[in-house]
C-alpha positions as MATLAB code, in Angstrom:
seq = 'MTVRTQRIIMNGVTGRMGYRQHLLRSVLAIRDEGGILLPDGDRIQVEPVLVGRNAEKLAALAAQHGVADWTTDLDEALADETATVYFDAQVTSERKKAILKALAAGKHVYTEKPLAETVEEGLEIAEAGIAAGTINGVVHDKIFLPGLVKLKRLIDSGFFGRILSVRGEFGYWVFEGDWQPAQRPSWNYRAQDGGGMVLDMFCHWNYVFEHLFGRVDAVMAKAVTHVTERWDEHGERYDATADDAAYGIFEIGDTIVSMNSSWATRVERKELVEFHVDGTHGSAVAGLFGCRIQPRERTPKPVWNPDLPTEIDFRSQWDEVPDNQEFTNGFRSQWEAYLKDVDAGRPHPYEFMSAVRGLELVDAGLTSSNEGRRVVLETRTS';
ca = [
     -81.728  128.966    0.487;
     -78.724  130.161    2.489;
     -75.289  130.751    0.955;
     -72.336  130.454    3.317;
     -68.975  131.676    2.014;
     -65.684  130.004    2.885;
     -62.689  132.274    2.350;
     -59.685  130.048    1.639;
     -56.062  131.132    2.017;
     -54.307  129.318   -0.838;
     -50.524  129.193   -0.465;
     -48.415  127.959   -3.376;
     -50.899  128.393   -6.232;
     -48.291  129.764   -8.632;
     -46.850  126.245   -8.887;
     -48.037  123.654  -11.399;
     -50.222  121.535   -9.117;
     -51.393  124.383   -6.917;
     -52.600  126.354   -9.922;
     -53.952  123.724  -12.310;
     -55.565  121.197   -9.987;
     -56.406  123.164   -6.862;
     -57.043  126.755   -7.890;
     -58.245  126.449  -11.499;
     -59.985  123.060  -11.625;
     -61.236  122.937   -8.041;
     -61.780  126.165   -6.103;
     -62.411  128.483   -9.055;
     -64.567  125.852  -10.757;
     -66.675  125.570   -7.591;
     -66.925  129.367   -7.358;
     -67.863  129.857  -11.013;
     -70.566  127.176  -10.869;
     -72.313  128.787   -7.929;
     -70.747  126.887   -5.032;
     -71.452  123.482   -3.500;
     -75.101  122.488   -3.279;
     -76.030  120.810    0.018;
     -78.879  118.307    0.508;
     -81.022  120.893    2.315;
     -80.750  123.354   -0.578;
     -78.140  125.598    1.054;
     -74.861  126.333   -0.736;
     -71.224  126.722    0.244;
     -69.549  129.384   -1.863;
     -65.771  129.817   -1.941;
     -63.538  132.853   -2.149;
     -59.787  132.318   -2.575;
     -57.089  134.499   -1.054;
     -53.876  133.934   -3.013;
     -50.548  133.735   -1.160;
     -47.064  133.269   -2.578;
     -43.606  134.758   -2.894;
     -43.875  136.345   -6.357;
     -46.061  139.446   -6.320;
     -46.049  139.776  -10.115;
     -47.330  136.234  -10.642;
     -49.960  136.580   -7.922;
     -51.234  139.855   -9.330;
     -51.479  138.345  -12.814;
     -53.382  135.284  -11.532;
     -55.740  137.437   -9.508;
     -56.475  139.694  -12.477;
     -56.908  136.771  -14.873;
     -59.389  134.931  -12.653;
     -61.209  137.742  -10.903;
     -59.742  137.100   -7.447;
     -59.980  140.119   -5.184;
     -57.363  139.333   -2.543;
     -53.719  138.294   -2.776;
     -50.597  138.880   -0.718;
     -46.968  137.851   -0.350;
     -47.294  138.073    3.439;
     -48.588  134.803    4.924;
     -48.850  136.320    8.401;
     -51.118  139.039    7.025;
     -53.365  136.451    5.406;
     -53.521  134.323    8.548;
     -54.487  137.386   10.598;
     -57.652  137.754    8.492;
     -60.407  136.316   10.699;
     -62.819  136.092    7.761;
     -60.556  133.521    6.045;
     -61.076  130.352    8.068;
     -59.420  127.735    5.817;
     -55.718  127.482    4.970;
     -54.498  125.410    2.015;
     -50.847  124.525    1.345;
     -49.404  123.524   -2.038;
     -45.842  124.722   -1.449;
     -42.722  122.607   -1.859;
     -42.622  119.980    0.873;
     -39.710  121.573    2.714;
     -41.756  124.743    3.382;
     -44.970  123.026    4.455;
     -44.447  122.304    8.161;
     -43.640  125.877    9.170;
     -46.639  127.327    7.332;
     -49.137  124.727    8.555;
     -48.069  125.178   12.177;
     -48.598  128.932   11.774;
     -52.049  128.352   10.312;
     -53.043  126.007   13.124;
     -51.793  128.496   15.711;
     -54.019  131.077   14.033;
     -57.024  128.776   14.487;
     -57.474  127.888   10.816;
     -58.877  124.719    9.342;
     -56.058  123.209    7.268;
     -56.169  121.316    3.986;
     -52.837  120.414    2.425;
     -51.103  118.665   -0.401;
     -49.021  115.614    0.427;
     -46.504  114.708    1.682;
     -47.615  116.323    4.918;
     -43.962  116.696    5.943;
     -40.524  115.303    5.173;
     -40.323  112.885    8.123;
     -42.599  110.891   10.398;
     -41.509  113.017   13.368;
     -42.452  116.239   11.607;
     -45.751  114.721   10.517;
     -46.577  113.727   14.084;
     -45.727  117.232   15.281;
     -48.205  118.675   12.783;
     -50.865  116.084   13.662;
     -50.534  116.809   17.371;
     -50.789  120.547   16.677;
     -53.928  119.851   14.664;
     -55.500  117.991   17.571;
     -54.605  120.827   19.925;
     -56.076  123.426   17.545;
     -59.380  121.553   17.376;
     -59.952  122.536   13.756;
     -60.834  120.345   10.741;
     -57.737  119.121    8.927;
     -57.361  117.182    5.701;
     -54.696  115.929    3.320;
     -55.104  115.481   -0.438;
     -56.037  111.871   -1.300;
     -56.981  112.662   -4.878;
     -56.327  109.264   -6.448;
     -59.113  107.437   -4.646;
     -61.553  109.885   -6.260;
     -60.387  108.997   -9.785;
     -63.038  107.255  -11.940;
     -60.910  104.145  -12.511;
     -60.298  103.596   -8.814;
     -63.905  104.396   -7.923;
     -64.917  101.589  -10.289;
     -62.277   99.287   -8.799;
     -63.550   99.996   -5.286;
     -67.070   99.214   -6.491;
     -65.865   95.819   -7.763;
     -64.108   95.031   -4.484;
     -67.139   95.956   -2.386;
     -69.401   93.819   -4.584;
     -67.267   90.703   -4.041;
     -66.360   90.469   -7.731;
     -62.807   89.262   -7.072;
     -63.514   86.586   -4.500;
     -60.268   86.411   -2.549;
     -57.784   89.008   -3.807;
     -54.456   87.304   -4.449;
     -52.151   89.937   -5.870;
     -51.897   93.432   -7.301;
     -49.399   94.674   -9.883;
     -49.110   98.419  -10.210;
     -47.283  100.413  -12.866;
     -46.898  104.173  -12.556;
     -44.804  106.739  -14.339;
     -43.538  108.160  -17.588;
     -40.393  109.685  -19.040;
     -39.628  113.078  -17.483;
     -37.319  114.878  -19.872;
     -33.924  115.808  -18.526;
     -34.387  119.459  -19.485;
     -31.482  119.874  -21.898;
     -33.036  119.213  -25.303;
     -36.672  119.215  -24.156;
     -38.041  121.142  -21.167;
     -38.829  118.903  -18.195;
     -42.532  118.530  -17.444;
     -41.972  118.436  -13.682;
     -40.298  121.047  -11.423;
     -36.568  120.578  -10.880;
     -36.890  120.463   -7.088;
     -38.515  117.036   -7.457;
     -35.086  115.639   -8.381;
     -33.074  117.230   -5.570;
     -33.172  115.377   -2.261;
     -32.083  118.499   -0.392;
     -35.255  120.266   -1.545;
     -37.631  117.480   -0.537;
     -37.688  115.625   -3.844;
     -37.756  111.883   -4.410;
     -40.043  109.197   -5.794;
     -40.444  107.349   -2.489;
     -41.359  110.484   -0.522;
     -43.728  111.624   -3.251;
     -45.472  108.431   -4.332;
     -45.348  106.061   -1.345;
     -47.603  108.571    0.434;
     -50.059  108.140   -2.442;
     -49.755  104.365   -2.576;
     -50.320  104.058    1.158;
     -53.755  105.694    1.101;
     -54.674  103.926   -2.150;
     -53.760  100.554   -0.615;
     -55.601  101.345    2.626;
     -58.707  102.412    0.717;
     -58.781   99.379   -1.564;
     -56.986   96.465    0.076;
     -56.013   97.246    3.684;
     -53.031   98.505    5.638;
     -49.512   97.527    4.658;
     -47.906   94.985    6.994;
     -44.421   94.829    5.444;
     -42.446   96.224    2.529;
     -39.384   95.438    0.465;
     -38.271   98.311   -1.752;
     -35.435   99.552   -3.897;
     -35.097  103.273   -4.614;
     -32.715  104.356   -7.369;
     -31.634  107.452   -9.263;
     -31.596  106.386  -12.894;
     -30.996  109.837  -14.419;
     -28.244  111.606  -12.488;
     -27.902  114.770  -14.568;
     -30.735  117.204  -15.304;
     -31.336  120.851  -16.297;
     -33.578  123.226  -14.346;
     -36.176  125.800  -15.416;
     -33.412  128.290  -16.294;
     -31.452  125.857  -18.414;
     -28.824  125.335  -15.713;
     -27.368  121.855  -15.267;
     -27.706  120.261  -11.823;
     -26.993  116.934  -10.158;
     -30.143  114.880   -9.600;
     -29.714  113.675   -6.019;
     -33.233  112.344   -5.380;
     -34.482  108.886   -6.312;
     -36.437  108.998   -9.565;
     -37.726  105.409   -9.407;
     -38.840  102.976   -6.723;
     -39.666   99.288   -6.989;
     -41.612   97.834   -4.094;
     -43.295   94.684   -2.834;
     -45.961   95.338   -0.210;
     -47.623   92.714    1.978;
     -51.248   93.401    2.927;
     -52.494   90.386    4.822;
     -52.320   87.537    2.299;
     -52.353   89.932   -0.661;
     -49.058   90.746   -2.378;
     -48.761   94.113   -4.106;
     -45.848   94.847   -6.430;
     -45.598   98.498   -7.438;
     -43.193  100.039   -9.917;
     -42.947  103.836   -9.861;
     -40.631  105.601  -12.295;
     -39.967  108.938  -13.950;
     -37.498  107.159  -16.231;
     -39.806  104.814  -18.134;
     -41.623  105.022  -21.445;
     -45.316  104.174  -21.349;
     -46.701  101.099  -23.109;
     -50.101  100.820  -21.462;
     -53.431  102.599  -21.734;
     -52.909  105.008  -18.838;
     -50.069  106.567  -16.835;
     -50.965  104.438  -13.840;
     -52.595  101.013  -13.863;
     -53.398   98.493  -11.164;
     -53.842   94.863  -12.231;
     -55.806   93.022   -9.526;
     -56.098   89.218   -9.607;
     -58.649   87.336   -7.515;
     -59.999   83.817   -7.349;
     -63.243   84.818   -9.090;
     -62.021   87.529  -11.458;
     -59.401   90.096  -12.399;
     -59.413   93.801  -13.236;
     -57.081   96.427  -14.634;
     -57.881   99.930  -13.368;
     -56.310  103.200  -14.441;
     -57.081  106.861  -13.948;
     -60.342  106.654  -15.867;
     -60.981  103.162  -17.168;
     -61.435   99.777  -15.531;
     -61.456   96.497  -17.455;
     -62.551   93.165  -16.017;
     -62.323   89.462  -16.775;
     -64.439   87.115  -14.639;
     -63.475   83.474  -14.279;
     -66.231   82.493  -16.725;
     -64.442   84.535  -19.423;
     -60.902   83.452  -18.589;
     -59.127   81.869  -21.586;
     -57.169   78.631  -21.344;
     -53.801   79.271  -22.969;
     -51.176   76.561  -23.356;
     -47.501   77.492  -23.291;
     -45.868   76.831  -26.646;
     -42.829   78.947  -27.461;
     -42.617   77.448  -30.956;
     -45.848   78.993  -32.260;
     -47.331   82.476  -31.884;
     -50.507   82.436  -29.821;
     -53.795   82.816  -31.648;
     -55.588   84.176  -28.592;
     -56.282   87.935  -28.568;
     -56.049   88.272  -24.792;
     -56.959   91.968  -24.623;
     -60.210   91.460  -26.542;
     -61.444   89.164  -23.758;
     -61.689   91.964  -21.204;
     -64.835   94.036  -20.662;
     -64.965   97.739  -19.839;
     -66.758   98.677  -16.597;
     -69.375  101.364  -17.408;
     -69.238  104.741  -15.706;
     -72.777  104.476  -14.244;
     -72.304  107.911  -12.704;
     -70.973  111.344  -13.555;
     -67.363  111.821  -12.440;
     -65.794  115.173  -11.636;
     -62.125  116.049  -11.273;
     -60.678  113.982   -8.403;
     -59.086  116.996   -6.725;
     -62.340  118.937   -6.909;
     -64.300  115.978   -5.535;
     -62.174  115.914   -2.402;
     -62.250  119.708   -2.062;
     -66.039  119.539   -2.032;
     -66.035  116.712    0.527;
     -63.574  118.593    2.755;
     -65.480  121.880    2.610;
     -68.725  120.073    3.433;
     -67.016  118.625    6.517;
     -65.760  122.068    7.559;
     -69.226  123.525    7.070;
     -70.784  120.725    9.147;
     -68.069  120.853   11.825;
     -67.242  117.149   11.457;
     -63.832  115.459   11.033;
     -62.591  114.829    7.502;
     -61.794  111.111    7.000;
     -58.462  111.787    5.269;
     -56.815  113.792    8.019;
     -53.276  114.431    9.251;
     -52.818  111.000   10.859;
     -53.657  109.243    7.603;
     -50.840  111.266    6.039;
     -48.490  110.291    8.873;
     -49.135  106.640    8.013;
     -48.003  107.475    4.500;
     -44.786  108.911    5.917;
     -44.318  105.740    7.949;
     -44.457  103.759    4.715;
     -41.954  106.178    3.159;
     -39.618  105.626    6.107;
     -40.005  101.845    5.885;
     -39.435  101.894    2.122;
     -36.259  103.947    2.399;
     -34.993  101.751    5.236;
     -35.648   98.668    3.136;
     -33.831  100.168    0.173;
     -30.851  101.383    2.182;
     -30.441   98.190    4.208;
     -31.513   95.667    1.562;
     -34.121   93.929    3.717;
     -37.812   93.395    4.307;
     -39.215   95.879    6.822;
     -42.235   95.079    8.994;
     -44.436   98.025    9.926;
     -44.964   96.989   13.524;
     -46.450  100.131   15.065;
     -48.969  101.684   12.713;
     -50.513  104.990   13.642;
     -54.260  104.847   14.337;
];
């Protein structure tokens, strides 16, 4: 058995997502469990190099988790020829500059989304990635979630027949920060810092839609800022300038997808995100973990009567799809897939251009919202 070590420069791991999902639950989990086992019996082991702006926080993280190397100097980290992979979990506004530096240094690049703030910036990064000739990837964590894995299984099996429509609900109440601390960073609610629901979540929805249903042909969307006043991590009041909710209708061939995304909604469903898919032969409701189905043979036959309460317990007539496999953290699953591709020298399927398509949907959604019209995505990136 051969063990090959990938040293990974991890930039932005002092933030919530960078630390919890990428460092703690993915890279460190892989390291502590002996690396990634390959079919031939070899292993890929990982060794993080922590990068950030706050030396005190980096030193504390390194000491807590037994990480040998950290630095506040990105250029110093990129000059290390033994560290061949660069990962970016910074705020969106800082991402382009750092990724371009990493590509110029000949690094493989894996990054959180959005890839950039605009389509033009995304294309610049994608073109630099092609020129560098290294393996690039963008986080597509949601398609690795158990609920969506089960939903994909149903689609591939033909369970739905012809898919007619999809209704998606995402979000929860993010506290304003005055009487309860907000559970998301304040920059998410400032447009000038790269915040906004459309920029954040339309990138997600684009790859989810592509993976499950196909590419988006047209969109109608409305982006709004419901909560205009918030308080930051230091208790200071600020004006929320970014959209905190987006309501969209997406056309994918003959399938209509309506998707509500909001950080100003209170949850009355089983999971924080759910997709209700209706087809001619059956329907399903998939969340982060669960997936419930109702085939046409089990479909009830209600009759509308507003004068009497219904006696049908609709929710009891849905069946839970079994796991049938062991699921790991979605972020870790993609990390392992990406590192296997780097080790094998093959392209990662969820690369920079897939992220640019997400930015194209962001641009179309914002145009639709600003101009109050349906926008056709005529020139989709390959």
